[in-house]
C-alpha positions in Angstrom: 60.7 -62.8 129.3 60.8 -59.0 129.2 57.3 -58.9 127.8 56.0 -61.1 130.6 57.6 -58.8 133.2 56.1 -55.8 131.6 52.7 -57.4 131.6 53.0 -58.1 135.3 54.1 -54.6 136.0 51.1 -53.4 134.1 48.6 -55.6 136.0 50.1 -54.8 139.4 50.4 -51.1 138.8 46.8 -51.0 137.9 45.9 -53.1 141.1 47.9 -50.6 143.2 46.2 -47.6 141.5 42.7 -49.2 141.9 43.2 -50.0 145.6 41.7 -47.7 148.1 45.0 -46.8 149.8 47.1 -47.0 146.7 49.0 -49.8 148.4 49.3 -53.5 148.3 51.0 -56.2 150.3 53.1 -58.8 148.6 50.3 -61.4 149.0 48.0 -59.1 146.9 50.3 -59.0 143.8 48.7 -61.0 141.0 49.8 -62.7 137.8 48.1 -62.4 134.4 45.4 -65.0 135.4 44.5 -63.1 138.6 46.2 -65.7 140.8 48.8 -64.8 143.6 52.1 -64.1 142.1 54.9 -66.5 143.4 57.6 -64.1 142.5 55.9 -61.0 144.0 59.0 -59.9 145.9 61.1 -59.9 142.8 58.5 -58.0 140.8 58.3 -55.5 143.6 62.0 -55.0 143.5 61.9 -54.4 139.8 59.0 -51.9 140.2 61.0 -50.2 142.9 64.0 -49.9 140.6 61.8 -48.3 138.1 60.6 -45.9 140.8 57.0 -46.9 140.4 56.4 -48.1 144.0 58.2 -47.8 147.4 58.0 -49.7 150.6 55.2 -48.4 152.8 56.5 -46.9 156.1 56.2 -49.3 159.1 55.0 -52.1 156.8 57.7 -54.5 155.8 55.8 -56.3 153.0 53.6 -53.4 151.8 54.2 -51.2 148.8 52.7 -47.9 147.9 52.6 -46.0 144.5 55.2 -43.3 143.9 54.1 -40.1 142.1 55.7 -41.5 139.0 53.7 -44.8 139.3 50.4 -42.9 139.9 51.1 -40.7 136.9 51.8 -43.6 134.6 48.7 -45.4 135.9 46.6 -42.3 135.3 47.9 -41.8 131.7 47.4 -45.3 130.1 49.5 -47.7 132.2 52.9 -49.2 132.0 52.8 -50.8 128.6 51.8 -47.5 127.0 54.5 -45.6 128.8 57.1 -48.3 128.0 56.2 -48.3 124.3 56.5 -44.5 124.3 59.8 -44.7 126.0 61.2 -47.1 123.4 60.0 -45.0 120.5 61.3 -41.7 122.0 64.7 -43.2 122.9 65.2 -45.2 119.7 64.1 -43.3 116.5 64.8 -46.3 114.4 62.4 -48.5 116.6 60.0 -50.4 114.5 57.2 -52.5 115.7 58.2 -56.1 116.1 55.4 -57.3 113.9 56.8 -55.6 110.8 60.2 -57.1 111.4 58.7 -60.5 111.9 56.6 -60.2 108.6 59.8 -59.2 106.8 61.7 -62.1 108.2 58.9 -64.6 107.3 58.9 -63.2 103.8 62.6 -63.5 103.5 62.6 -67.1 104.8 59.8 -68.0 102.4 61.8 -66.6 99.4 64.9 -68.4 100.5 62.9 -71.7 100.9 61.5 -71.3 97.3 64.9 -70.6 95.9 66.4 -73.7 97.7 63.6 -75.8 96.5 64.0 -74.6 92.9 67.7 -75.1 92.9 67.2 -78.6 94.4 64.8 -79.5 91.6 67.3 -78.1 89.0 70.2 -80.1 90.4 68.2 -83.3 90.5 67.0 -82.8 86.9 70.6 -82.4 85.8 71.7 -85.6 87.3 
């Protein structure tokens, strides 16, 4: 779920940055397939909480980039910023792929041990 939200932030931050006025209305927010985003208001609220965008003055449903949002878009985007933030704030952070591989290896070893013990028990009976 968090990954999906981060992808949507990335997509819409880049759309805002690429727009001529650095602003978008809610109907211009997109999902990862380029289609209108049904939860655009919720995503806009999340992006506001992260200080990436703000409501545009005199426009109830339009948002513009903040300086932070513009800076993040210019320096590689939200996903790159988020990954750097995680690493900087958690020195023990490891890429999920490494943990997944370790877990898969452990599960495989446990499965082999269980199979061996099952065969041993059956042969003793």
